[in-house]
C-alpha positions as CSV (number, residue, x, y, z in Angstrom):
1,M,6.2,0.0,-31.8
2,D,3.3,0.7,-34.6
3,E,2.9,4.1,-36.1
4,G,0.7,5.6,-34.6
5,D,0.9,3.8,-31.1
6,L,2.6,6.7,-29.2
7,A,0.0,9.9,-28.3
8,Q,2.3,12.4,-29.3
9,Q,4.1,14.5,-26.0
10,N,3.7,17.9,-25.3
11,L,5.9,19.6,-23.2
12,F,6.2,22.7,-21.7
13,D,6.8,25.7,-23.7
14,L,6.0,28.8,-21.7
15,G,9.8,29.3,-20.2
16,Q,10.9,32.8,-20.5
17,H,6.9,33.8,-20.7
18,T,3.9,35.2,-18.6
19,L,0.4,34.3,-19.2
20,R,-2.7,37.0,-18.4
21,F,-6.0,36.0,-17.7
22,T,-8.2,38.6,-17.7
23,P,-11.5,38.2,-16.1
24,G,-14.6,40.0,-18.6
25,S,-18.9,39.3,-18.2
26,A,-18.4,36.1,-20.4
27,G,-14.7,34.4,-19.2
28,Y,-11.5,35.0,-19.5
29,R,-9.4,36.1,-22.4
30,I,-6.0,34.7,-23.1
31,E,-2.6,36.1,-24.0
32,N,1.4,35.0,-24.0
33,L,3.2,37.6,-23.0
34,R,7.0,38.1,-22.9
35,L,8.2,37.4,-19.4
36,R,7.0,39.6,-16.2
37,W,9.0,39.1,-13.2
38,D,9.1,40.1,-9.3
39,A,12.8,39.4,-8.0
40,E,11.6,40.6,-3.9
41,F,9.1,37.4,-3.1
42,G,8.5,38.2,0.0
43,Q,7.7,36.0,3.0
44,Q,8.5,32.2,3.4
45,L,5.3,30.1,3.5
46,S,5.2,27.6,6.9
47,G,2.4,26.4,5.6
48,P,-0.4,25.9,2.6
49,Q,-2.7,29.1,4.2
50,V,-2.7,32.7,3.2
51,T,-5.1,35.0,4.6
52,R,-5.1,38.8,2.8
53,H,-5.8,42.1,4.7
54,N,-5.8,44.5,1.8
55,F,-8.6,43.1,-0.7
56,S,-10.7,40.5,-1.7
57,F,-9.8,38.4,-4.8
58,P,-12.6,37.7,-7.5
59,F,-12.6,34.3,-8.8
60,S,-15.5,31.6,-9.5
61,G,-18.2,33.7,-8.8
62,K,-17.0,34.7,-5.1
63,A,-14.5,37.1,-3.5
64,W,-12.0,35.3,-1.0
65,N,-9.9,36.5,1.4
66,S,-7.4,33.5,1.9
67,F,-6.1,30.0,-0.3
68,S,-4.5,27.8,-0.1
69,V,-1.1,27.9,-2.1
70,G,-0.1,23.8,-2.9
71,V,3.7,23.0,-2.9
72,A,3.4,21.3,-6.3
73,G,2.2,24.6,-8.4
74,S,-1.1,25.2,-7.9
75,I,-4.3,27.5,-5.3
76,R,-7.3,26.4,-4.4
77,F,-9.5,28.7,-2.9
78,T,-11.8,27.2,0.0
79,P,-12.9,28.7,3.3
80,E,-9.9,28.9,5.6
81,N,-9.7,25.1,7.6
82,G,-13.1,24.6,5.6
83,A,-13.4,21.0,3.6
84,P,-13.9,20.6,0.1
85,A,-17.4,21.3,-2.1
86,D,-19.2,17.7,-2.7
87,G,-17.7,15.7,-4.9
88,A,-14.2,17.8,-4.8
89,A,-12.5,15.0,-3.3
90,S,-10.8,14.2,-6.4
91,G,-8.8,16.9,-6.1
92,F,-7.1,15.9,-2.5
93,G,-5.0,13.5,-1.4
94,P,-5.4,11.5,2.2
95,R,-3.3,14.5,3.5
96,D,-3.7,18.4,3.0
97,E,-0.7,19.8,1.7
98,G,-2.2,22.7,-0.2
99,G,-3.6,23.6,-3.6
100,V,-5.1,20.3,-5.6
101,S,-4.1,17.1,-5.9
102,I,-5.2,14.0,-8.8
103,G,-4.3,10.1,-8.8
104,R,-0.7,8.8,-7.6
105,F,-1.4,6.8,-11.1
106,D,-3.3,9.3,-13.3
107,P,-1.2,10.6,-16.2
108,L,-1.3,14.4,-16.2
109,T,-3.8,14.4,-19.7
110,E,-6.6,12.5,-17.5
111,G,-5.6,14.5,-14.8
112,A,-6.1,18.1,-16.3
113,A,-10.1,17.3,-16.9
114,T,-11.1,15.5,-13.5
115,L,-9.8,18.5,-11.9
116,V,-12.8,20.4,-13.1
117,N,-14.8,21.4,-11.3
118,T,-14.4,19.9,-8.5
119,V,-13.1,22.8,-6.3
120,P,-12.4,26.9,-7.2
121,A,-8.4,26.3,-8.1
122,I,-5.5,28.1,-10.4
123,C,-2.8,25.5,-11.4
124,V,0.4,27.6,-12.1
125,F,2.5,25.1,-12.6
126,F,1.0,22.1,-11.0
127,K,3.6,18.5,-10.8
128,P,2.7,16.3,-8.7
129,R,5.4,15.1,-5.9
130,M,8.1,18.7,-6.3
131,S,8.9,19.9,-2.9
132,G,10.5,23.3,-1.9
133,H,9.6,26.3,-0.9
134,R,7.0,29.1,-1.3
135,Y,6.5,32.9,-0.5
136,V,4.1,35.2,-0.7
137,K,4.0,38.7,-0.4
138,E,0.8,41.1,-0.5
139,L,0.6,44.6,-2.0
140,Q,-2.3,47.2,-2.1
141,D,-3.7,45.8,-5.4
142,R,-2.3,42.2,-5.8
143,V,-0.6,39.3,-3.9
144,V,2.6,37.8,-5.2
145,V,2.6,34.7,-4.9
146,T,6.8,32.5,-6.3
147,W,7.6,29.5,-5.6
148,D,11.3,27.7,-5.7
149,A,10.7,24.0,-6.0
150,S,12.0,20.6,-7.3
151,E,11.3,17.5,-8.8
152,P,11.6,14.8,-6.7
153,W,15.7,13.5,-6.9
154,G,17.1,10.5,-6.4
155,N,14.4,8.1,-5.2
156,I,13.6,4.6,-7.1
157,Q,10.2,6.6,-8.6
158,D,12.6,9.4,-9.8
159,F,14.5,10.6,-12.5
160,T,16.9,12.7,-11.5
161,W,19.5,12.2,-9.0
162,T,19.6,15.7,-8.3
163,K,17.5,18.7,-7.3
164,T,16.7,20.7,-10.7
165,I,15.2,24.6,-10.5
166,N,11.9,25.3,-10.9
167,R,10.8,29.1,-10.5
168,F,7.6,30.3,-12.0
169,Q,5.0,33.1,-10.3
170,A,1.6,33.5,-10.2
171,V,0.0,36.9,-9.4
172,L,-3.9,37.5,-8.2
173,H,-5.1,41.1,-9.0
174,K,-7.5,43.4,-6.8
175,D,-9.6,43.5,-10.4
176,G,-9.4,39.8,-10.6
177,A,-7.1,39.2,-13.2
178,I,-4.0,36.6,-13.0
179,E,-0.5,36.5,-14.3
180,M,1.9,33.0,-14.4
181,S,5.1,33.5,-15.2
182,Y,8.0,31.1,-15.4
183,Q,11.7,32.5,-15.1
184,Q,13.6,29.2,-14.8
185,V,11.8,25.9,-15.1
186,A,13.5,22.5,-15.5
187,A,10.7,20.1,-15.9
188,K,9.0,19.7,-19.1
189,D,5.5,18.5,-18.1
190,A,2.7,20.0,-15.6
191,I,-0.6,21.5,-15.6
192,V,-1.0,25.5,-16.2
193,G,-5.0,26.5,-16.4
194,I,-7.5,28.6,-14.1
195,Y,-10.5,25.9,-13.1
196,P,-13.4,27.8,-11.8
197,L,-16.5,26.1,-11.0
198,I,-18.4,25.9,-13.9
199,S,-22.7,25.9,-12.2
200,G,-24.7,26.4,-14.7
201,G,-26.7,23.7,-15.5
202,A,-27.6,24.1,-18.7
203,E,-28.3,20.5,-20.2
204,Q,-28.9,19.6,-24.1
205,P,-30.0,16.1,-24.5
206,L,-27.1,14.6,-27.4
207,A,-29.1,11.1,-27.3
208,T,-31.1,8.3,-26.0
209,L,-30.1,4.6,-26.8
210,T,-32.7,1.7,-26.0
211,G,-31.8,-2.1,-24.9
212,Q,-34.7,-4.6,-24.3
213,K,-35.9,-5.5,-20.8
214,N,-34.7,-9.1,-19.4
215,S,-36.4,-10.2,-16.8
216,S,-34.1,-12.8,-16.0
217,V,-31.3,-9.5,-14.7
218,A,-31.2,-8.1,-11.3
219,A,-33.8,-5.0,-11.9
220,H,-31.4,-2.3,-10.7
221,L,-28.8,-3.7,-13.4
222,D,-31.4,-4.4,-16.3
223,I,-30.5,-1.5,-18.7
224,R,-33.4,0.2,-20.2
225,N,-31.7,3.5,-21.6
226,L,-28.5,5.1,-22.4
227,K,-29.3,8.9,-22.1
228,L,-26.2,11.3,-23.1
229,S,-26.1,14.5,-23.2
230,V,-24.5,18.5,-23.0
231,V,-24.2,20.3,-19.5
232,D,-23.5,23.7,-19.4
233,G,-21.3,23.4,-23.3
234,L,-18.4,21.3,-21.6
235,F,-19.5,18.0,-19.8
236,L,-20.6,15.2,-21.9
237,K,-23.5,13.6,-19.1
238,V,-24.2,9.8,-19.6
239,T,-27.2,8.4,-17.4
240,F,-28.0,4.9,-17.0
241,E,-31.9,4.5,-16.4
242,T,-33.0,1.2,-15.1
243,V,-35.7,-1.4,-14.8
244,G,-35.7,-0.8,-11.1
245,P,-34.0,1.3,-8.2
246,V,-30.1,1.6,-8.9
247,L,-28.6,0.7,-5.2
248,S,-27.7,3.3,-3.1
249,E,-24.5,3.7,-1.3
250,G,-24.2,2.5,1.8
251,D,-26.1,-1.0,0.6
252,L,-23.8,-3.8,1.0
253,G,-25.3,-5.2,-2.8
254,I,-23.3,-2.7,-4.5
255,S,-20.0,-4.4,-3.6
256,G,-18.5,-5.6,-8.0
257,I,-21.4,-4.4,-9.8
258,A,-20.5,-2.5,-12.5
259,Y,-22.0,0.0,-15.0
260,R,-20.1,0.9,-19.1
261,V,-20.2,3.0,-21.5
262,Y,-18.2,2.6,-24.5
263,F,-17.2,5.0,-26.6
264,G,-16.2,3.0,-30.0
265,S,-14.6,3.7,-34.0
266,H,-14.7,7.0,-35.3
267,N,-17.2,4.9,-37.7
268,P,-20.3,4.8,-36.7
269,S,-20.6,1.8,-39.3
270,A,-18.6,-0.4,-37.0
271,Q,-21.5,-1.5,-34.9
272,S,-19.0,-3.0,-31.5
273,G,-20.1,-2.7,-27.8
274,D,-17.0,-4.9,-27.1
275,S,-15.0,-3.2,-25.0
276,V,-11.5,-4.5,-26.4
277,N,-12.6,-2.3,-30.0
278,A,-13.5,0.7,-27.9
279,H,-11.7,3.6,-28.5
280,V,-12.8,5.2,-24.5
281,V,-14.3,3.3,-21.8
282,W,-16.2,5.2,-18.6
283,T,-17.0,2.6,-15.9
284,I,-19.0,3.2,-12.4
285,R,-18.0,0.2,-10.1
286,G,-19.4,-0.7,-6.4
287,F,-17.2,-0.8,-3.8
288,V,-17.1,-2.5,0.0
289,P,-14.0,-1.6,2.1
290,R,-12.6,-4.9,2.9
291,N,-12.4,-4.0,6.5
292,R,-16.1,-5.2,8.0
293,A,-16.0,-2.4,10.1
294,N,-16.1,0.3,7.6
295,A,-18.4,-1.7,5.0
296,S,-21.4,0.6,5.5
297,K,-18.9,3.3,3.5
298,S,-19.8,1.0,0.5
299,R,-19.8,3.5,-2.5
300,Y,-19.5,3.8,-6.1
301,F,-16.4,4.7,-8.1
302,A,-16.3,6.7,-11.8
303,F,-13.1,6.2,-13.5
304,G,-12.1,6.7,-17.1
305,P,-10.6,9.3,-19.5
306,G,-11.6,13.2,-18.6
307,L,-14.6,11.3,-16.3
308,S,-15.1,13.1,-13.0
309,R,-15.0,10.9,-9.7
310,R,-18.7,11.4,-8.5
311,V,-21.4,9.0,-9.6
312,K,-24.9,10.3,-9.1
313,A,-28.0,7.7,-7.5
314,S,-31.3,8.2,-7.6
315,G,-34.1,6.5,-8.5
316,N,-33.8,4.5,-11.0
317,T,-31.0,6.5,-12.3
318,I,-27.3,6.2,-11.9
319,S,-25.1,8.8,-14.1
320,I,-21.8,10.1,-14.4
321,Q,-20.0,12.9,-16.5
322,G,-16.9,14.7,-17.4
323,I,-14.9,16.2,-20.5
324,L,-15.0,14.7,-23.6
325,P,-11.9,12.3,-23.9
326,S,-9.3,13.5,-26.4
327,A,-9.5,9.8,-28.3
328,L,-12.3,11.7,-29.0
329,R,-12.5,15.2,-29.5
330,G,-13.0,16.6,-33.5
331,A,-14.9,13.2,-33.9
332,K,-18.7,13.7,-35.0
333,Q,-20.3,10.9,-34.7
334,I,-19.0,7.9,-32.3
335,A,-20.5,4.4,-31.7
336,V,-22.0,4.0,-28.4
337,S,-23.0,1.1,-26.7
338,A,-23.0,0.1,-22.2
339,D,-23.4,-2.6,-20.5
340,A,-23.7,-3.6,-16.6
341,S,-22.4,-6.4,-14.5
342,A,-22.9,-8.4,-11.5
343,P,-20.2,-8.9,-8.5
344,G,-17.9,-11.7,-8.9
345,S,-17.9,-11.5,-13.0
346,D,-17.4,-8.8,-15.7
347,D,-19.3,-10.6,-18.4
348,P,-22.5,-8.5,-18.8
349,V,-25.9,-9.5,-17.5
350,A,-27.7,-6.5,-19.6
351,R,-26.1,-4.4,-22.8
352,I,-27.0,-1.4,-24.9
353,P,-26.4,-2.5,-28.4
354,A,-23.8,0.1,-30.1
355,G,-25.7,3.0,-31.7
356,P,-24.0,6.4,-34.0
357,V,-24.2,9.3,-31.9
358,A,-24.0,13.1,-33.4
359,F,-21.3,14.8,-30.7
360,S,-22.4,18.3,-30.9
361,G,-22.4,21.7,-28.8
362,I,-19.3,20.0,-26.7
363,R,-16.5,23.1,-25.9
364,D,-13.1,21.9,-25.3
365,P,-11.6,23.3,-22.8
366,E,-8.2,22.7,-23.2
367,V,-6.4,24.8,-25.0
368,Q,-2.7,25.9,-26.5
369,L,-1.9,28.4,-24.1
370,S,1.4,29.8,-25.7
371,S,-0.6,30.5,-28.8
372,L,-3.8,32.7,-27.6
373,K,-4.4,36.0,-28.5
374,P,-7.2,38.6,-26.9
375,Q,-9.1,37.8,-29.6
376,D,-9.4,34.4,-28.5
377,G,-12.6,33.2,-26.5
378,P,-13.3,34.1,-24.0
379,F,-12.9,31.3,-22.3
380,S,-15.1,29.8,-19.1
381,L,-12.2,28.1,-17.3
382,A,-8.9,26.9,-19.8
383,Y,-6.0,24.2,-19.0
384,Q,-3.3,22.8,-20.9
385,A,-2.1,19.2,-19.5
386,F,2.0,19.5,-21.3
387,H,3.6,15.8,-20.6
388,Y,5.0,13.0,-21.9
389,Y,4.0,10.3,-24.7
390,A,0.9,8.6,-23.5
391,L,0.9,5.0,-24.4
392,P,-2.0,2.5,-25.7
393,N,-3.6,0.1,-23.4
394,P,-1.4,-2.5,-21.6
395,R,-3.1,-5.2,-22.5
396,D,-2.6,-4.6,-26.6
397,L,1.2,-4.5,-25.6
398,T,0.8,-8.1,-24.2
399,C,-1.3,-9.1,-27.2
400,S,1.1,-8.2,-29.6
401,V,3.9,-10.0,-27.2
402,I,1.9,-13.2,-27.0
403,K,0.7,-13.1,-30.3
404,S,4.3,-13.0,-32.3
405,L,6.0,-15.0,-29.6
406,G,3.3,-17.5,-28.3
407,D,1.5,-18.0,-24.6
408,K,5.5,-18.5,-23.0
409,F,5.8,-15.8,-20.8
410,D,4.5,-16.1,-16.9
411,F,5.4,-12.3,-16.6
412,L,6.0,-9.3,-18.9
413,A,8.6,-6.6,-18.2
414,Y,8.6,-3.1,-20.1
415,Y,11.8,-1.3,-21.0
416,S,12.1,1.5,-23.3
417,D,14.4,5.0,-23.7
418,F,11.5,7.4,-24.1
419,R,9.5,8.5,-21.6
420,V,5.6,8.1,-21.1
421,D,3.4,10.1,-19.1
422,N,3.7,8.9,-15.7
423,Q,4.9,11.3,-12.8
424,E,6.9,8.3,-11.1
425,A,9.9,6.3,-12.9
426,G,7.7,3.1,-11.4
427,T,4.9,1.0,-13.2
428,P,1.8,-0.4,-11.9
429,S,1.6,-3.9,-12.7
430,D,-2.0,-6.2,-13.5
431,G,-2.4,-9.4,-14.6
432,P,-5.2,-12.3,-15.7
433,L,-3.5,-14.2,-12.9
434,G,-3.0,-17.1,-15.4
435,A,-1.0,-19.9,-14.4
436,V,1.2,-23.5,-15.8
437,G,-1.1,-26.3,-14.5
438,G,-4.4,-24.2,-13.6
439,A,-6.1,-21.4,-11.5
440,V,-4.3,-20.4,-8.3
441,T,-6.9,-19.8,-5.4
442,G,-6.8,-19.2,-1.8
443,I,-5.0,-16.3,-2.4
444,G,-7.4,-13.6,-2.2
445,A,-6.9,-13.3,-6.0
446,T,-9.0,-14.5,-8.6
447,Q,-7.9,-15.3,-12.3
448,S,-10.2,-13.4,-14.9
449,G,-9.5,-11.5,-18.1
450,L,-7.6,-14.1,-19.8
451,G,-8.6,-13.8,-22.8
452,S,-8.1,-9.7,-22.7
453,Y,-4.6,-10.4,-22.9
454,C,-4.4,-12.9,-25.8
455,T,-3.1,-16.0,-23.4
456,P,-4.6,-19.1,-23.6
457,G,-3.7,-19.6,-19.3
458,R,-0.3,-19.1,-18.9
459,F,0.5,-15.8,-18.5
460,Q,-0.1,-13.8,-15.2
461,W,1.2,-10.5,-14.7
462,Q,3.0,-7.4,-16.0
463,F,4.3,-3.9,-16.0
464,I,1.8,-1.6,-17.1
465,Q,4.1,0.6,-18.9
466,P,7.5,0.4,-19.3
467,V,10.7,2.0,-17.3
468,Y,12.3,4.3,-18.9
469,S,16.3,3.6,-19.9
470,G,16.9,7.5,-18.4
471,S,14.9,7.3,-14.9
472,N,16.9,6.1,-11.7
473,Q,15.6,2.5,-11.7
474,M,17.6,2.1,-14.8
475,Q,20.6,3.1,-13.4
476,E,23.2,0.4,-12.8
477,R,24.2,2.2,-9.7
478,P,24.0,5.7,-8.3
479,P,27.2,8.3,-10.0
480,Q,29.3,8.6,-7.5
481,D,28.8,12.5,-6.9
482,A,24.8,11.6,-5.8
483,P,23.8,13.5,-2.9
484,V,22.9,10.6,0.5
485,G,19.4,10.8,0.7
486,T,17.2,9.3,3.5
487,D,16.7,5.6,4.5
488,H,14.2,4.6,1.3
489,D,17.1,6.2,-1.4
490,I,19.5,3.5,-2.6
491,T,22.4,6.0,-1.8
492,F,21.5,5.7,1.8
493,Y,22.8,1.8,2.2
494,Q,25.5,2.1,-0.5
495,Q,28.0,1.4,2.1
496,Q,26.7,-1.3,3.8
497,L,26.0,-2.5,0.7
498,A,29.6,-2.5,-1.0
499,E,31.5,-4.3,2.2
500,P,30.7,-7.2,1.3
501,S,31.1,-7.3,-2.2
502,Q,34.3,-8.7,-4.5
503,D,34.7,-5.3,-6.6
504,G,33.9,-2.5,-3.2
505,K,30.6,-1.8,-5.4
506,M,27.2,-2.6,-4.3
507,P,25.4,-5.0,-6.2
508,P,24.0,-3.8,-9.4
509,Y,20.3,-2.4,-10.5
510,M,19.1,-2.5,-7.2
511,Y,16.2,-0.5,-7.9
512,A,15.5,-1.6,-11.2
513,I,15.3,-5.3,-9.2
514,S,13.1,-3.5,-6.2
515,Q,10.5,-2.2,-8.9
516,I,10.7,-5.5,-10.6
517,A,10.3,-8.0,-7.6
518,H,7.2,-6.3,-6.1
519,E,5.3,-5.7,-9.1
520,M,5.4,-9.1,-10.3
521,G,5.3,-9.8,-6.4
522,H,1.4,-8.4,-6.7
523,R,0.5,-12.0,-9.1
524,W,0.5,-14.0,-5.6
525,A,0.3,-10.6,-2.7
526,A,-0.7,-9.6,-0.5
527,F,-4.8,-9.8,-0.7
528,V,-5.8,-12.5,1.9
529,S,-6.9,-11.6,5.5
530,A,-7.1,-14.2,8.3
531,R,-9.9,-15.0,10.6
532,V,-8.5,-15.0,13.8
533,G,-11.4,-16.2,16.1
534,S,-15.0,-14.6,15.2
535,E,-13.1,-11.6,13.5
536,T,-11.8,-11.5,9.9
537,I,-8.8,-8.8,10.2
538,P,-7.2,-8.0,6.8
539,L,-3.6,-8.2,6.5
540,G,-2.7,-6.0,3.4
541,P,-4.8,-5.3,0.8
542,T,-2.0,-4.5,-1.9
543,H,0.8,-4.4,0.7
544,W,1.6,-6.2,3.3
545,A,0.0,-3.6,6.8
546,R,2.7,-1.6,8.2
547,G,2.3,-4.1,11.5
548,L,2.4,-7.5,10.0
549,Q,5.3,-9.7,11.0
550,A,7.2,-10.3,7.2
551,R,10.3,-11.6,8.1
552,V,12.1,-12.5,5.0
553,A,12.9,-16.3,5.1
554,F,15.5,-15.9,2.2
555,P,17.1,-12.7,2.5
556,Y,18.9,-11.1,-0.9
557,Q,21.6,-8.6,0.6
558,R,20.8,-7.5,4.4
559,P,20.6,-9.9,7.4
560,T,17.6,-8.3,8.6
561,E,14.9,-7.8,5.6
562,A,11.2,-7.4,5.6
563,S,8.9,-8.7,2.6
564,I,9.0,-6.7,-0.5
565,M,5.8,-6.7,-0.5
566,G,5.5,-4.7,2.6
567,G,4.8,-5.3,6.6
568,G,7.6,-5.1,8.7
569,V,10.7,-6.9,11.3
570,W,9.2,-6.1,14.3
571,Q,10.8,-7.4,17.6
572,D,8.7,-7.7,21.1
573,N,10.2,-5.2,24.2
574,F,7.7,-7.2,26.4
575,D,6.4,-3.9,27.7
576,G,3.7,-3.0,25.2
577,T,6.5,-1.4,22.7
578,Y,7.7,-3.3,19.5
579,T,10.8,-1.3,18.1
580,Q,10.6,-1.7,13.8
581,L,14.1,-3.2,12.9
582,D,12.8,-3.7,9.1
583,D,9.9,-1.4,7.3
584,D,7.8,-1.6,4.9
585,Y,9.3,0.2,2.1
586,Y,10.6,-2.5,-0.8
587,V,14.4,-0.4,-0.9
588,P,17.2,-1.1,-0.8
589,S,15.7,-5.0,-2.8
590,T,14.8,-7.2,-0.1
591,G,13.5,-10.7,-0.4
592,W,9.9,-12.4,0.1
593,S,8.6,-13.4,3.5
594,Y,7.0,-16.9,4.7
595,L,3.6,-16.1,4.2
596,D,4.9,-14.5,0.3
597,L,6.3,-17.8,-0.3
598,Y,3.4,-19.7,1.0
599,L,1.3,-18.0,-1.2
600,M,3.3,-18.8,-4.5
601,G,3.8,-22.6,-3.6
602,L,7.1,-22.6,-2.2
603,I,6.5,-24.2,1.1
604,S,4.2,-25.6,3.1
605,P,1.1,-24.3,6.1
606,A,3.5,-26.7,8.5
607,E,6.8,-24.8,7.1
608,V,5.3,-20.9,7.9
609,P,5.9,-20.6,11.7
610,D,3.1,-18.2,13.7
611,F,3.2,-14.6,12.9
612,F,1.4,-11.7,14.1
613,I,-0.2,-8.1,13.1
614,L,0.2,-4.7,14.9
615,R,-2.9,-2.4,15.1
616,N,-3.3,0.4,16.5
617,L,0.4,1.8,16.1
618,V,1.7,5.2,18.2
619,P,5.4,6.7,18.1
620,A,7.2,6.0,21.6
621,G,10.5,7.1,20.2
622,K,13.9,5.5,18.8
623,D,16.5,3.0,20.5
624,A,20.2,3.5,20.7
625,N,20.3,2.3,16.7
626,E,17.7,5.2,15.4
627,H,15.4,2.3,15.0
628,S,11.8,3.6,15.0
629,I,9.7,2.0,18.6
630,F,6.1,1.6,18.4
631,K,3.5,1.2,21.4
632,A,1.2,-1.3,19.4
633,D,-1.7,-4.0,20.2
634,R,-0.6,-7.2,19.2
635,T,-2.6,-9.9,17.8
636,K,-1.1,-13.5,17.1
637,V,-1.9,-14.7,13.5
638,T,-1.4,-18.4,12.0
639,I,-0.7,-19.8,8.8
640,Q,-4.3,-21.9,9.2
641,D,-5.9,-18.6,10.4
642,V,-5.2,-17.3,6.8
643,I,-6.5,-20.6,5.0
644,A,-9.9,-19.9,7.8
645,A,-10.5,-16.4,5.6
646,E,-9.3,-18.0,2.2
647,G,-9.2,-21.9,1.7
648,E,-6.4,-23.6,1.2
649,R,-3.4,-22.6,-1.6
650,L,-3.8,-24.8,-4.5
651,P,-2.5,-26.3,-6.5
652,G,-0.7,-27.1,-3.4
653,V,3.4,-27.3,-2.7
654,D,3.8,-30.4,-3.9
655,K,1.8,-29.3,-7.2
656,S,2.7,-25.9,-7.6
657,Q,4.6,-24.3,-10.8
658,R,8.3,-23.6,-10.0
659,Q,9.9,-22.7,-13.5
660,F,9.3,-19.1,-14.5
661,N,9.6,-17.0,-17.4
662,T,9.9,-13.5,-17.5
663,G,9.4,-11.6,-21.1
664,M,12.0,-8.9,-20.7
665,V,10.7,-6.4,-23.6
666,I,11.9,-3.5,-25.2
667,V,9.6,-1.3,-26.4
668,V,10.8,1.4,-29.2
669,Q,9.0,3.9,-31.6
670,H,7.8,3.3,-34.7
671,G,11.3,2.9,-36.9
672,V,13.6,3.9,-34.1
673,K,16.3,1.0,-33.4
674,P,16.7,0.3,-30.2
675,T,19.6,2.3,-28.3
676,S,23.0,0.5,-27.3
677,E,22.3,1.6,-23.4
678,L,19.1,0.0,-23.7
679,I,20.1,-2.7,-24.5
680,E,22.8,-3.4,-22.1
681,R,20.5,-1.8,-19.5
682,T,18.0,-4.7,-19.6
683,S,20.2,-7.0,-20.3
684,G,21.9,-6.2,-16.5
685,I,18.3,-5.7,-15.3
686,R,17.4,-9.4,-16.3
687,K,20.5,-11.1,-15.8
688,Q,20.5,-9.6,-11.9
689,W,16.4,-10.5,-11.8
690,I,17.0,-14.6,-12.9
691,N,19.4,-14.2,-9.6
692,Y,17.4,-12.9,-7.2
693,F,14.1,-14.7,-7.9
694,S,17.0,-18.1,-7.5
695,V,17.9,-16.6,-4.0
696,T,14.9,-15.4,-2.2
697,T,12.8,-18.5,-3.3
698,G,15.5,-20.3,-2.0
699,R,16.2,-22.1,-5.1
700,R,13.0,-23.7,-4.5
701,A,12.1,-22.3,-8.0
702,S,14.1,-20.8,-10.3
703,M,12.8,-17.5,-13.5
704,T,14.6,-17.9,-16.8
705,A,14.2,-14.1,-19.2
706,N,13.8,-16.3,-22.7
707,P,14.1,-15.5,-25.3
708,E,17.0,-12.5,-24.6
């Protein structure tokens, strides 16, 4: 990588120290002290909720008699069994396990900012996916909360095969003071800080940029003005003012529309609104659930570095606000532009040309906690994201490869000897859905954005970030002393997978093959629906539904496998119950279902057996082999039902692409040579990937990985 491409890592540096937050009328004074530790933990919590009896704790303008303690190292202040405040949804996961949460793939650098103004909270050492025990002890003048937690271990998405020790503590004093102490912490990345709600609402205008009216564009997309302002001295607010009323949430017409604001070069003379040249992009996008029963729940989503998920639409305006992204901090002037696009394409239909905006009066809430002294501040809120390296836009990686080596790759997989700012060892994936021989249709996904990936047309799909060589999934096999995990861990299958082999070992790089096969499989799946009678039934989206019968056509290692893209193998017990012979998880590595192979263009519609989808699954026990049994409603599905919903897959089986090439890309820091370990492991994964693709496609297609 070029020098400067990697944003520097910032690892945890508060071990054996205590942070003290002392409240005052204007905010908190913060100081870094020698460790203060209460060795008497008190009672272990069986759930997240804590109710106090001796005093009410003052925080975020209220006195609290209860709070919620998350296993992952945070405290959330809401009434007992209370729902989050409006707009706080980004701070919660699908299940309330206590404390706060961020998006699954959010880097901590971004997640720390998205927590601002969602719900009153304290992040003592908030690291998603941790597990362990929580303890609470209430005294007359303080409450002590202690965590004894481990980073996740043993799984495909983990960085260690065994538990780690992380002991930290929060003391909430009667006078509102807060202490956070770190006795023993193995993890190096987390969010630490205080998040009271900021609700003054004082707004200071920064600039108004003007567009030109275009009568050929729908009035709700024709941007008249873009207004920028500072709210409470902390937040950058962006308001799009349109010629006509913005569509309201609940309107089906919002599906696919987008409003974007680009923050470009620090040099305001660089008058480009092109997203490729922007340092930061904030986006509002309309979304309608594919399940038509939920179509009335259409809504706007906002995403981008530092951006709050909340979107406000009123009359002729739609607005968003967030913390100034780190890429823009310190800049006195920024080139700002904006555009809007209609459903079906990201090509702009309306633009605001780039103009220089002086960014003044915005305070940065992220601080260097270890260096603070009482004379610093006061701080109305303060946090620090401790994190590993942050990568540039993944499309930049793609463009670097294609510009250097040519458009000769269908897939790109990245591997590195440094760790990036992601709580999972694996990686999401994306791509423009290019192809040899023209765009593929009938798979529920549409080719788009070829130019932004620098491909004339061939490149299809890629890892978004490199997989770290020290992670579990880049190990050839688990260490011999690795504890046996659950049936979602490869150690659970070690004996079963070793029995058929000649050397008495499980096949190498099983985790890595699960990752690359699953992610590259998203090039084709799982986005389709089926039209059964008058009903359109989503079979995914993204991953096959748990109840979809998705038996593998050409198994990789075991005789009975469910698709690498999800679904299951279901046995009909002919009494209204169904036994799950293989579930929707992709460990150990599995092959492709008949539906997958059809979408890949490798078998004809006539070769896809009828299948079914189970809905309204209700657990009904287990059989003698510990397979789960469910009651469910069964709906028969045929490939013709899929074609009725999506159209026929084109090119068809007689003209589809059969030879594919994956670029196995080793990513290193500027001036650093790749380690022999990284080269050896990448080479081992390459060999297994080529073999996997041959076996699981029934040798109807082949994979190369050139150049080596």
